C-alpha positions as CSV (number, residue, x, y, z in Angstrom):
1,X,-14.8,-0.9,-52.3
2,X,-11.6,-1.7,-54.2
3,X,-11.1,-5.2,-52.6
4,X,-14.9,-5.8,-53.5
5,X,-14.3,-4.9,-57.2
6,X,-11.1,-6.8,-57.3
7,X,-12.4,-10.1,-55.8
8,X,-15.8,-10.1,-57.8
9,X,-14.2,-9.1,-61.0
10,X,-11.7,-12.1,-61.0
11,X,-11.1,-15.0,-59.0
12,X,-7.2,-14.6,-59.7
13,X,-7.2,-11.4,-57.4
14,X,-7.5,-13.4,-54.1
15,X,-5.2,-16.1,-53.0
16,X,-5.3,-17.7,-49.9
17,X,-1.7,-18.7,-49.4
18,X,-0.9,-15.1,-50.0
19,X,-3.6,-13.3,-48.0
20,X,-3.8,-15.6,-44.9
21,X,-0.2,-15.1,-43.9
22,X,-0.7,-11.5,-44.7
23,X,-3.7,-11.1,-42.3
24,X,-1.8,-12.8,-39.5
25,X,1.1,-10.0,-40.0
26,X,-1.4,-7.3,-40.0
27,X,-3.4,-8.3,-37.2
28,X,-0.6,-9.1,-34.9
29,X,1.0,-5.8,-36.0
30,X,-2.3,-3.8,-35.1
31,X,-2.5,-5.3,-31.8
32,X,1.1,-4.6,-31.2
33,X,0.5,-0.8,-32.3
34,X,-2.7,-0.6,-30.0
35,X,-0.6,-1.7,-27.1
36,X,2.2,0.8,-27.6
37,X,2.7,2.9,-30.8
38,X,6.3,3.1,-32.1
39,X,7.9,6.3,-32.5
40,X,8.0,6.1,-36.5
41,X,4.0,6.1,-36.5
42,X,3.4,9.6,-37.3
43,X,0.1,10.8,-39.0
44,X,1.3,9.8,-42.4
45,X,2.5,6.4,-41.6
46,X,-0.5,5.6,-39.5
47,X,-2.7,6.4,-42.5
48,X,-0.7,4.2,-44.8
49,X,-0.5,1.4,-42.3
50,X,-4.1,1.4,-41.2
51,X,-4.8,1.5,-45.1
52,X,-3.0,-1.4,-45.6
53,X,-4.5,-3.2,-42.6
54,X,-8.2,-2.6,-44.0
55,X,-7.2,-3.7,-47.4
56,X,-5.7,-7.1,-46.4
57,X,-8.7,-7.7,-44.0
58,X,-11.2,-6.8,-46.8
59,X,-9.3,-9.0,-49.3
60,X,-10.0,-12.0,-47.1
61,X,-13.7,-11.0,-46.3
62,X,-14.5,-10.2,-49.9
63,X,-12.4,-12.9,-51.4
64,X,-14.0,-15.7,-49.2
65,X,-17.5,-14.2,-49.9
66,X,-16.9,-14.2,-53.9
67,X,-15.9,-18.0,-53.4
68,X,-19.3,-18.4,-51.9
69,X,-21.1,-16.8,-54.7
70,X,-24.0,-19.2,-56.1
71,X,-25.2,-20.1,-59.3
72,X,-27.3,-17.3,-61.2
73,X,-30.5,-18.6,-60.1
74,X,-29.7,-17.5,-56.4
75,X,-27.9,-14.3,-57.2
76,X,-30.7,-12.1,-56.1
77,X,-31.1,-13.5,-52.5
78,X,-27.2,-13.4,-52.3
79,X,-26.8,-9.8,-53.1
80,X,-29.7,-8.6,-50.9
81,X,-28.0,-10.5,-48.1
82,X,-24.8,-8.5,-48.8
83,X,-26.6,-5.1,-48.5
84,X,-28.3,-6.3,-45.4
85,X,-25.1,-7.2,-44.0
86,X,-23.6,-3.7,-44.7
87,X,-26.7,-2.2,-43.2
88,X,-26.5,-4.2,-40.1
89,X,-23.1,-3.2,-39.7
90,X,-23.6,0.5,-40.2
91,X,-26.5,0.5,-37.7
92,X,-24.4,-1.4,-35.2
93,X,-21.5,1.1,-35.4
94,X,-23.5,4.2,-35.7
95,X,-26.5,3.5,-33.2
96,X,-25.8,0.4,-31.2
97,X,-22.1,0.8,-30.0
98,X,-22.6,4.3,-28.4
99,X,-25.2,3.0,-26.3
100,X,-23.8,-0.5,-25.4
101,X,-20.2,0.5,-24.9
102,X,-18.6,3.2,-22.6
103,X,-15.5,3.2,-24.9
104,X,-14.4,2.4,-28.5
105,X,-14.3,-1.5,-28.9
106,X,-15.5,-1.8,-32.5
107,X,-11.7,-2.0,-33.6
108,X,-10.9,-4.7,-31.3
109,X,-14.1,-6.7,-32.1
110,X,-13.5,-6.1,-35.7
111,X,-9.9,-7.5,-35.7
112,X,-10.9,-10.6,-33.6
113,X,-14.0,-11.2,-36.2
114,X,-11.7,-11.0,-39.0
115,X,-9.5,-13.5,-37.3
116,X,-12.3,-15.6,-36.2
117,X,-13.3,-15.6,-40.0
118,X,-10.1,-16.7,-41.3
119,X,-10.1,-19.7,-38.4
120,X,-13.5,-21.0,-39.7
121,X,-12.5,-20.7,-43.3
122,X,-9.2,-22.8,-42.6
123,X,-11.2,-25.1,-40.6
124,X,-13.6,-25.9,-43.4
125,X,-10.9,-26.5,-45.8
126,X,-8.0,-28.3,-43.5
127,X,-10.1,-30.5,-40.8
128,X,-10.4,-33.6,-43.1
129,X,-6.7,-34.5,-42.5
130,X,-4.9,-35.0,-39.3
131,X,-2.3,-32.2,-40.0
132,X,-5.2,-30.0,-40.9
133,X,-7.0,-30.7,-37.5
134,X,-3.7,-30.2,-35.5
135,X,-3.3,-27.0,-37.4
136,X,-7.0,-26.0,-36.5
137,X,-6.4,-26.3,-33.0
138,X,-3.5,-24.2,-33.1
139,X,-5.4,-21.8,-34.9
140,X,-8.2,-21.8,-32.3
141,X,-5.8,-21.5,-29.6
142,X,-4.3,-18.5,-31.1
143,X,-7.6,-16.8,-31.8
144,X,-8.4,-17.3,-28.2
145,X,-5.1,-15.7,-27.2
146,X,-5.4,-12.9,-29.6
147,X,-8.8,-12.1,-28.2
148,X,-7.6,-12.0,-24.6
149,X,-4.6,-10.1,-25.6
150,X,-7.1,-7.3,-27.2
151,X,-9.2,-7.1,-24.2
152,X,-6.3,-6.8,-22.0
153,X,-4.9,-3.8,-24.2
154,X,-8.4,-2.2,-23.9
155,X,-8.5,-2.8,-20.1
156,X,-5.0,-1.1,-19.7
157,X,-6.3,1.9,-21.6
158,X,-9.3,2.3,-19.1
159,X,-7.2,1.7,-16.1
160,X,-7.5,4.2,-13.4
161,X,-10.3,5.8,-15.0
162,X,-12.9,7.4,-12.7
163,X,-15.7,7.7,-15.0
164,X,-15.9,6.5,-18.8
165,X,-19.1,7.5,-20.9
166,X,-19.9,7.5,-24.5
167,X,-22.4,8.7,-27.0
168,X,-22.9,9.7,-30.6
169,X,-20.1,12.4,-30.1
170,X,-17.3,10.3,-28.8
171,X,-15.8,8.7,-25.7
172,X,-15.3,10.7,-22.6
173,X,-13.4,9.7,-19.4
174,X,-12.1,11.2,-16.3
175,X,-9.0,10.0,-14.8
176,X,-6.5,11.3,-11.9
177,X,-2.9,11.9,-11.9
178,X,-0.8,12.0,-8.9
179,X,-1.4,10.8,-5.3
180,X,-4.1,12.5,-3.5
181,X,-2.7,15.4,-1.4
182,X,0.1,15.8,-3.6
183,X,1.0,19.4,-4.8
184,X,0.3,18.7,-8.3
185,X,-2.4,16.1,-8.1
186,X,-5.2,16.7,-10.9
187,X,-7.9,15.2,-12.5
188,X,-8.3,15.3,-16.6
189,X,-11.3,15.2,-18.9
190,X,-10.1,13.2,-21.9
191,X,-12.0,13.1,-25.4
192,X,-10.7,10.0,-27.1
193,X,-7.0,10.4,-26.6
194,X,-7.0,14.1,-26.3
195,X,-7.1,16.1,-22.9
196,X,-9.8,18.7,-22.9
197,X,-8.8,20.3,-19.6
198,X,-7.8,19.4,-15.9
199,X,-8.3,20.7,-12.6
200,X,-5.7,20.7,-9.7
201,X,-7.0,18.8,-6.5
202,X,-5.6,21.2,-4.0
203,X,-8.6,23.1,-2.8
204,X,-6.3,26.2,-2.8
205,X,-5.4,25.8,-6.3
206,X,-8.3,24.1,-8.0
207,X,-9.6,27.3,-9.7
208,X,-6.1,27.8,-11.5
209,X,-6.2,27.0,-15.2
210,X,-3.8,24.5,-16.2
211,X,-2.8,22.2,-19.1
212,X,-3.4,24.3,-22.4
213,X,-5.0,27.1,-20.7
214,X,-2.3,28.4,-18.4
215,X,-1.5,31.9,-17.6
216,X,1.1,32.3,-20.4
217,X,-1.0,30.6,-23.0
218,X,-2.9,32.5,-25.8
219,X,-6.1,31.8,-24.0
220,X,-4.7,33.0,-20.6
221,X,-3.1,36.3,-22.1
222,X,-6.3,37.0,-23.9
223,X,-8.4,36.9,-20.8
224,X,-6.0,38.7,-18.5
225,X,-5.4,41.4,-20.7
226,X,-8.4,43.5,-19.9
227,X,-9.6,47.0,-18.6
228,X,-9.4,47.0,-14.9
229,X,-12.8,47.0,-13.3
230,X,-14.6,46.3,-16.6
231,X,-16.4,43.0,-16.7
232,X,-16.1,40.8,-19.7
233,X,-18.6,39.1,-21.8
234,X,-17.0,36.0,-23.0
235,X,-18.6,33.3,-25.4
236,X,-17.1,29.6,-25.3
237,X,-17.5,27.3,-28.1
238,X,-16.4,23.9,-26.6
239,X,-16.6,23.9,-22.9
240,X,-14.0,20.9,-21.9
241,X,-14.1,20.5,-18.0
242,X,-14.7,24.5,-17.8
243,X,-11.0,25.5,-17.1
244,X,-11.6,28.9,-18.5
245,X,-13.7,29.9,-15.9
246,X,-10.6,30.0,-13.8
247,X,-10.2,33.5,-15.2
248,X,-13.5,34.7,-14.4
249,X,-14.0,37.6,-12.2
250,X,-17.3,39.0,-10.4
251,X,-19.3,40.6,-13.1
252,X,-18.1,38.6,-15.9
253,X,-20.6,36.8,-17.9
254,X,-19.7,33.5,-19.9
255,X,-22.0,31.9,-22.3
256,X,-21.1,28.4,-22.8
257,X,-22.0,26.7,-26.1
258,X,-21.5,22.6,-26.1
259,X,-23.0,20.2,-28.4
260,X,-22.3,17.1,-26.1
261,X,-24.7,17.0,-23.2
262,X,-22.4,14.5,-21.4
263,X,-19.6,17.3,-21.2
264,X,-22.0,19.6,-19.3
265,X,-22.7,16.6,-16.8
266,X,-19.1,15.9,-16.2
267,X,-18.1,19.4,-16.1
268,X,-20.7,20.0,-13.3
269,X,-20.4,16.8,-11.5
270,X,-16.6,15.9,-11.6
271,X,-15.2,19.4,-11.7
272,X,-15.9,22.6,-9.8
273,X,-15.2,25.4,-12.2
274,X,-18.6,25.8,-13.3
275,X,-20.0,25.6,-9.8
276,X,-17.3,27.7,-8.1
277,X,-17.1,30.6,-10.7
278,X,-17.8,34.1,-9.9
279,X,-19.1,34.7,-13.3
280,X,-22.8,34.6,-14.4
281,X,-23.0,31.5,-16.6
282,X,-25.4,30.6,-19.5
283,X,-25.4,27.1,-21.0
284,X,-26.4,26.5,-24.6
285,X,-26.7,22.9,-25.6
286,X,-26.1,22.6,-29.4
287,X,-23.8,23.1,-32.0
288,X,-21.9,26.3,-31.6
289,X,-22.2,27.8,-35.0
290,X,-26.0,26.8,-35.5
291,X,-26.9,28.3,-31.9
292,X,-24.8,31.6,-32.8
293,X,-27.1,31.9,-36.0
294,X,-30.1,31.7,-33.9
295,X,-28.9,34.2,-31.2
296,X,-29.2,37.8,-31.7
297,X,-26.0,39.8,-31.5
298,X,-24.1,39.0,-28.3
299,X,-21.4,41.9,-28.4
300,X,-18.7,39.3,-26.8
301,X,-15.4,40.8,-25.7
302,X,-14.0,37.6,-26.3
303,X,-15.2,34.7,-28.3
304,X,-13.2,31.4,-27.6
305,X,-13.3,28.7,-29.9
306,X,-12.0,25.1,-28.9
307,X,-14.7,22.8,-30.2
308,X,-12.5,19.9,-31.4
309,X,-13.4,16.1,-31.2
310,X,-10.3,14.7,-30.1
311,X,-7.6,16.1,-32.8
312,X,-10.0,16.5,-35.6
313,X,-11.4,19.7,-36.9
314,X,-15.2,20.8,-37.0
315,X,-14.4,22.4,-40.4
316,X,-17.7,24.4,-40.4
317,X,-16.2,26.3,-37.4
318,X,-13.1,27.6,-39.3
319,X,-14.5,28.8,-42.7
320,X,-15.1,32.1,-44.2
321,X,-18.8,31.9,-43.2
322,X,-18.1,30.9,-39.5
323,X,-15.7,34.0,-39.2
324,X,-18.2,36.2,-40.6
325,X,-20.7,35.0,-38.1
326,X,-18.3,35.2,-35.3
327,X,-17.6,38.9,-35.8
328,X,-21.2,39.7,-36.1
329,X,-21.4,38.5,-32.3
330,X,-18.3,40.3,-31.4
331,X,-17.5,44.0,-30.3
332,X,-15.4,46.2,-32.6
333,X,-12.5,45.8,-30.1
334,X,-13.2,42.2,-29.2
335,X,-11.1,39.2,-30.0
336,X,-11.9,35.7,-31.4
337,X,-9.4,33.3,-29.7
338,X,-8.8,30.1,-31.5
339,X,-7.0,27.0,-30.1
340,X,-5.0,25.7,-32.9
341,X,-3.1,23.3,-31.0
342,X,-2.8,20.2,-32.8
343,X,-0.2,17.4,-33.3
344,X,-1.1,16.7,-36.9
345,X,-2.5,19.9,-38.5
346,X,-1.4,23.4,-38.9
347,X,-4.4,25.4,-38.6
348,X,-2.7,28.9,-38.6
349,X,-3.0,29.3,-42.4
350,X,-6.6,28.6,-42.3
351,X,-7.3,31.2,-39.6
352,X,-4.9,33.8,-41.2
353,X,-6.6,33.5,-44.5
354,X,-9.8,34.1,-43.0
355,X,-8.9,36.9,-40.8
356,X,-7.4,38.7,-44.0
357,X,-10.7,38.7,-46.0
358,X,-12.2,40.7,-42.9
359,X,-9.6,43.0,-42.5
360,X,-8.3,41.4,-39.1
361,X,-4.8,40.6,-37.8
362,X,-3.8,37.4,-36.2
363,X,-1.5,37.1,-33.2
364,X,0.2,33.9,-33.0
365,X,1.1,33.0,-29.4
366,X,3.0,29.7,-28.8
367,X,3.7,28.7,-25.2
368,X,6.4,26.2,-24.6
369,X,6.4,25.7,-20.6
370,X,9.7,24.5,-18.9
371,X,9.7,20.6,-18.4
372,X,9.6,21.0,-14.8
373,X,6.2,22.7,-15.1
374,X,4.2,19.7,-15.5
375,X,0.9,21.5,-15.0
376,X,1.1,23.4,-18.3
377,X,1.2,22.0,-21.8
378,X,2.7,23.4,-24.9
379,X,0.0,25.3,-26.7
380,X,-0.5,27.1,-29.7
381,X,-3.1,29.9,-30.1
382,X,-4.3,32.4,-33.0
383,X,-5.8,35.6,-31.6
384,X,-7.8,37.4,-34.3
385,X,-8.5,41.1,-33.7
386,X,-8.5,44.4,-35.4
387,X,-5.3,46.1,-36.3
388,X,-6.7,49.1,-34.0
389,X,-7.1,46.6,-31.0
390,X,-3.5,45.4,-31.7
391,X,-2.1,48.9,-31.8
392,X,-3.9,49.9,-28.6
393,X,-2.8,46.6,-26.7
394,X,1.1,46.3,-26.4
395,X,0.6,43.2,-24.4
396,X,-0.5,41.2,-27.4
397,X,2.9,42.1,-29.3
398,X,5.1,40.8,-26.6
399,X,6.3,37.3,-26.7
400,X,4.2,36.6,-29.9
401,X,4.3,36.6,-33.5
402,X,2.1,38.4,-36.0
403,X,1.1,35.9,-38.5
404,X,1.4,36.6,-42.5
405,X,-1.4,34.9,-44.8
406,X,0.1,32.7,-47.3
407,X,-0.9,34.3,-50.7
408,X,-1.1,30.9,-52.0
409,X,-3.3,29.2,-49.5
410,X,-7.0,28.9,-50.7
411,X,-9.4,30.3,-48.2
412,X,-11.5,27.6,-46.7
413,X,-15.5,28.1,-47.2
414,X,-18.5,25.9,-46.4
415,X,-18.0,24.8,-50.0
416,X,-14.3,24.1,-49.9
417,X,-11.6,23.0,-47.3
418,X,-8.6,20.7,-47.9
419,X,-7.1,19.0,-44.9
420,X,-4.3,17.5,-46.7
421,X,-2.9,21.0,-47.6
422,X,-2.3,21.4,-43.7
423,X,-1.1,18.1,-42.5
424,X,2.2,18.9,-40.8
425,X,5.3,17.2,-42.5
């Protein structure tokens, strides 16, 4: 919108001799980052860089578009065409791309098309001279090489992938690590770039939870700390590959809430947690919060919340109203287990503030496995429970921290949330 306003407000805002070289720089830089992200590219720098990239690309597009503006007699058709183009773009990204592609190709396509647009514009203005024709040939060769490079990067991203699928909810793929027969060989379910669980391939170990769900993680400790001989009723919002079912015992009941039908399909056909678990399983397809709102009280002993899309937060699952719903489905001594493992966002203040409003306490459990333990990842969990439950369970006070709510942090509600307040510095 900013570049549109600048370019259509005055012809002085867009100068080819400035923005064409800048476009070449940002397109090449973005390709390099897609190939291998540098160490300095943390979330803040990434936002700044991508904003600069899209600013330059949009300045070129809108600047050339403004230069094509016709006389007032034809302006109506001109602006209708602009609106139609925007609608087509939105439909392509929102509806067509998830059906046509099994991964995210829109960024590469957009980068190449922007480079192609610049080449076409250059051809129209420079092809009348021999020097211009030579430069145009160089541009065309560069355009082809750039497209081939972007395709190569994408192919490398999907190298070794067992299956890749995509729908409205995102891109999923299953990949293998380690050679078949190796002690630590495993397969992973990845959503975007985030591991959503893995399973060891050794038949003797394949029901052993790994990655973010190991025995010393908050998830493992919450499900292993139980009364002997008493079955658990567990709600799970966000299935992943089903690794939590590795903790199930005969008589347990797991109710699995998952919004993406492809996750259910992959968990049942590419992994065996769901097919080999001794627990009774109930599958619920749909948004976890909306499904819980329709359900009668479930009396869960444990309610596990891990419905993340990549590294992003489904905000409606960490608000005051969401926790009110969770506690209505929980037994008085039950525990809400929130996976707050996140590279970019610190979710502990959000959970702690919500827990405080309901008179609950938060046990923070961070697991930092030894580097030699390649099967377990660094994980961060918030276990929300009553003070009475904490007092009666010494195991939760060991190797953990009782989180204290920040008095200056504003509680998230359905009407208010602030992601910038929890971005890691």
